[in-house]
Backbone as a chain_set.jsonl record, in Angstrom:
{"seq": "XXXXXXXXXXXXXXXXXXXXXXXXXXXXXXXXXXXXXXXXXXXXXXXXXXXXXXXXXXXXXXXXX", "coords": {"N": [[9.58, 24.49, -11.579], [11.949, 24.647, -10.093], [14.169, 27.325, -9.585], [16.939, 28.496, -11.363], [20.135, 29.306, -10.176], [22.534, 31.745, -10.773], [25.79, 30.747, -10.88], [28.67, 31.781, -9.123], [32.021, 32.563, -10.281], [34.829, 30.334, -9.73], [36.629, 31.643, -8.047], [35.07, 33.013, -6.327], [33.866, 31.25, -4.609], [33.429, 29.051, -1.759], [34.399, 26.251, 0.251], [32.858, 23.757, 2.328], [32.083, 21.447, 4.969], [29.438, 19.296, 5.808], [27.409, 17.519, 8.163], [24.955, 15.122, 7.997], [21.851, 13.66, 9.078], [21.345, 10.159, 8.514], [18.96, 9.423, 7.108], [18.136, 11.87, 5.991], [20.296, 12.36, 4.294], [20.044, 10.145, 2.565], [17.594, 10.722, 1.3], [18.241, 13.161, 0.103], [20.217, 12.294, -1.637], [18.693, 10.579, -3.239], [16.95, 12.43, -4.455], [18.829, 13.989, -5.837], [19.768, 12.101, -7.666], [17.423, 11.731, -9.186], [17.289, 14.23, -10.38], [19.582, 14.136, -11.827], [22.071, 15.067, -10.978], [25.059, 15.742, -9.009], [25.088, 14.808, -5.525], [26.305, 16.596, -3.711], [26.152, 18.958, -5.167], [23.379, 19.44, -5.272], [22.93, 19.751, -2.524], [24.398, 22.096, -2.052], [22.906, 23.875, -3.601], [20.418, 23.836, -2.236], [21.153, 24.871, 0.28], [22.045, 27.413, -0.53], [19.646, 28.496, -1.547], [18.132, 28.631, 0.835], [19.656, 30.508, 2.323], [19.493, 32.759, 0.636], [16.731, 33.25, 0.8], [16.49, 33.792, 3.508], [18.069, 36.051, 3.886], [17.193, 38.29, 2.08], [17.833, 40.931, 1.495], [20.504, 40.939, 0.983], [20.738, 39.845, -1.48], [19.586, 41.269, -3.869], [16.856, 41.317, -6.18], [17.3, 41.694, -9.51], [15.284, 41.926, -11.344], [13.007, 42.736, -10.11], [10.881, 45.455, -9.515]], "CA": [[9.552, 24.249, -10.146], [13.183, 25.124, -9.483], [14.827, 28.444, -10.229], [18.374, 28.302, -11.441], [20.909, 30.38, -9.581], [23.803, 31.954, -11.454], [26.903, 30.365, -10.022], [29.839, 32.653, -9.236], [33.197, 31.816, -10.709], [35.455, 29.579, -8.64], [37.331, 32.518, -7.099], [34.082, 33.552, -5.39], [33.222, 30.161, -3.883], [34.093, 28.485, -0.577], [34.025, 24.867, 0.541], [32.566, 23.419, 3.713], [31.649, 20.075, 5.188], [28.277, 19.193, 6.682], [27.047, 16.174, 8.614], [23.5, 14.99, 7.917], [21.291, 12.375, 9.513], [21.369, 9.186, 7.422], [17.731, 9.491, 6.316], [18.182, 13.118, 5.219], [21.267, 12.142, 3.217], [19.461, 9.197, 1.608], [16.585, 11.426, 0.511], [18.967, 14.128, -0.71], [20.864, 11.513, -2.689], [17.626, 10.127, -4.142], [16.506, 13.576, -5.248], [19.922, 14.342, -6.745], [19.74, 11.108, -8.743], [16.276, 12.055, -10.039], [17.627, 15.438, -11.138], [20.782, 13.897, -12.619], [23.152, 15.946, -10.531], [25.742, 15.236, -7.815], [24.465, 15.088, -4.232], [26.901, 17.82, -3.157], [25.632, 20.085, -5.932], [22.026, 19.685, -4.785], [23.047, 20.281, -1.16], [24.826, 23.49, -2.174], [21.748, 24.61, -4.121], [19.425, 23.952, -1.161], [21.697, 25.803, 1.279], [22.028, 28.757, -1.102], [18.251, 28.952, -1.561], [17.761, 28.984, 2.205], [20.342, 31.753, 2.692], [18.9, 33.841, -0.161], [15.41, 33.54, 1.343], [16.664, 34.322, 4.855], [18.708, 37.367, 3.794], [16.911, 38.811, 0.739], [18.473, 42.231, 1.279], [21.871, 40.692, 0.508], [20.638, 39.32, -2.833], [18.47, 41.957, -4.51], [16.39, 40.762, -7.438], [17.434, 42.754, -10.521], [14.073, 41.969, -12.156], [11.926, 43.281, -9.301], [10.874, 46.927, -9.574]], "C": [[10.791, 24.825, -9.468], [13.721, 26.294, -10.278], [16.319, 28.168, -10.25], [19.077, 29.535, -10.915], [22.193, 30.516, -10.382], [24.925, 31.644, -10.487], [28.057, 31.34, -10.212], [31.021, 31.849, -9.764], [33.909, 31.237, -9.491], [36.202, 30.465, -7.644], [36.383, 33.088, -6.053], [33.393, 32.466, -4.572], [34.067, 29.72, -2.688], [33.594, 27.061, -0.377], [33.74, 24.708, 2.026], [32.184, 21.95, 3.776], [30.446, 20.108, 6.114], [28.043, 17.732, 7.039], [25.525, 16.128, 8.658], [23.048, 13.679, 8.533], [21.19, 11.445, 8.286], [20.144, 9.296, 6.522], [17.704, 10.745, 5.452], [19.135, 12.95, 4.048], [20.694, 11.213, 2.149], [18.439, 9.885, 0.708], [17.213, 12.485, -0.391], [19.616, 13.425, -1.898], [19.838, 11.031, -3.723], [17.173, 11.262, -5.052], [17.577, 13.999, -6.255], [19.968, 13.375, -7.925], [18.606, 11.394, -9.718], [16.596, 13.246, -10.94], [18.879, 15.265, -11.991], [21.939, 14.806, -12.259], [23.836, 15.327, -9.325], [25.016, 15.643, -6.533], [25.003, 16.392, -3.643], [26.384, 19.061, -3.872], [24.221, 20.438, -5.48], [22.056, 20.269, -3.377], [23.459, 21.751, -1.192], [23.677, 24.365, -2.65], [20.721, 24.862, -3.013], [19.903, 24.948, -0.095], [21.649, 27.228, 0.736], [20.614, 29.322, -1.166], [17.809, 29.411, -0.179], [18.377, 30.33, 2.607], [19.757, 32.935, 1.923], [17.518, 34.227, 0.36], [15.493, 34.179, 2.733], [17.204, 35.747, 4.851], [18.457, 38.0, 2.424], [17.569, 40.16, 0.451], [19.906, 42.096, 0.77], [21.896, 40.243, -0.957], [19.466, 39.984, -3.554], [18.14, 41.333, -5.865], [16.463, 41.86, -8.5], [16.176, 42.907, -11.382], [12.879, 42.558, -11.416], [12.007, 44.808, -9.312], [10.68, 47.535, -8.213]], "O": [[10.697, 25.42, -8.394], [13.731, 26.262, -11.508], [16.888, 27.67, -9.278], [18.664, 30.664, -11.178], [22.87, 29.523, -10.646], [24.997, 32.218, -9.4], [28.39, 31.69, -11.345], [31.028, 30.62, -9.706], [33.617, 31.613, -8.356], [36.387, 30.064, -6.495], [36.822, 33.588, -5.018], [32.406, 32.756, -3.896], [35.267, 29.988, -2.626], [32.488, 26.718, -0.794], [34.296, 25.417, 2.865], [31.989, 21.299, 2.749], [30.428, 20.857, 7.091], [28.434, 16.828, 6.302], [24.884, 16.98, 9.274], [23.785, 12.693, 8.51], [20.976, 11.907, 7.165], [20.274, 9.267, 5.299], [17.289, 10.685, 4.294], [18.819, 13.354, 2.928], [20.846, 11.474, 0.955], [18.419, 9.66, -0.503], [16.767, 12.683, -1.521], [19.564, 13.914, -3.026], [20.089, 11.072, -4.928], [17.029, 11.084, -6.262], [17.261, 14.329, -7.398], [20.184, 13.795, -9.062], [18.792, 11.313, -10.933], [16.223, 13.269, -12.113], [19.209, 16.142, -12.79], [22.69, 15.256, -13.124], [23.251, 14.463, -8.672], [24.401, 16.707, -6.476], [24.231, 17.202, -3.13], [26.198, 20.105, -3.246], [23.901, 21.616, -5.322], [21.292, 21.183, -3.069], [22.922, 22.562, -0.437], [23.496, 25.478, -2.155], [20.217, 25.976, -2.872], [19.121, 25.776, 0.372], [21.26, 28.152, 1.452], [20.403, 30.499, -0.872], [17.183, 30.462, -0.04], [17.692, 31.186, 3.166], [19.547, 34.002, 2.5], [17.168, 35.408, 0.363], [14.658, 35.01, 3.088], [16.843, 36.556, 5.706], [19.407, 38.228, 1.675], [17.831, 40.492, -0.706], [20.455, 43.035, 0.193], [22.947, 40.26, -1.597], [18.458, 39.331, -3.822], [19.024, 40.885, -6.594], [15.752, 42.86, -8.395], [16.022, 43.912, -12.075], [11.851, 42.848, -12.028], [13.084, 45.379, -9.136], [10.649, 48.758, -8.082]]}, "num_chains": 1, "name": "protein.A"}
């Protein structure tokens, strides 16, 4: 169901803060618990997926011909 994204090393990452509606946070937290991962990690994954889908030309698929 979920594709894993290769994470860059720490020198290639940036931090940010987001504010979410309480219900969105609760559901994000619930899903993170189900997956056994930190809430922030799931949030980062979801944001990265959205950006990759929005800007596919910036993230070419090496497996696509």
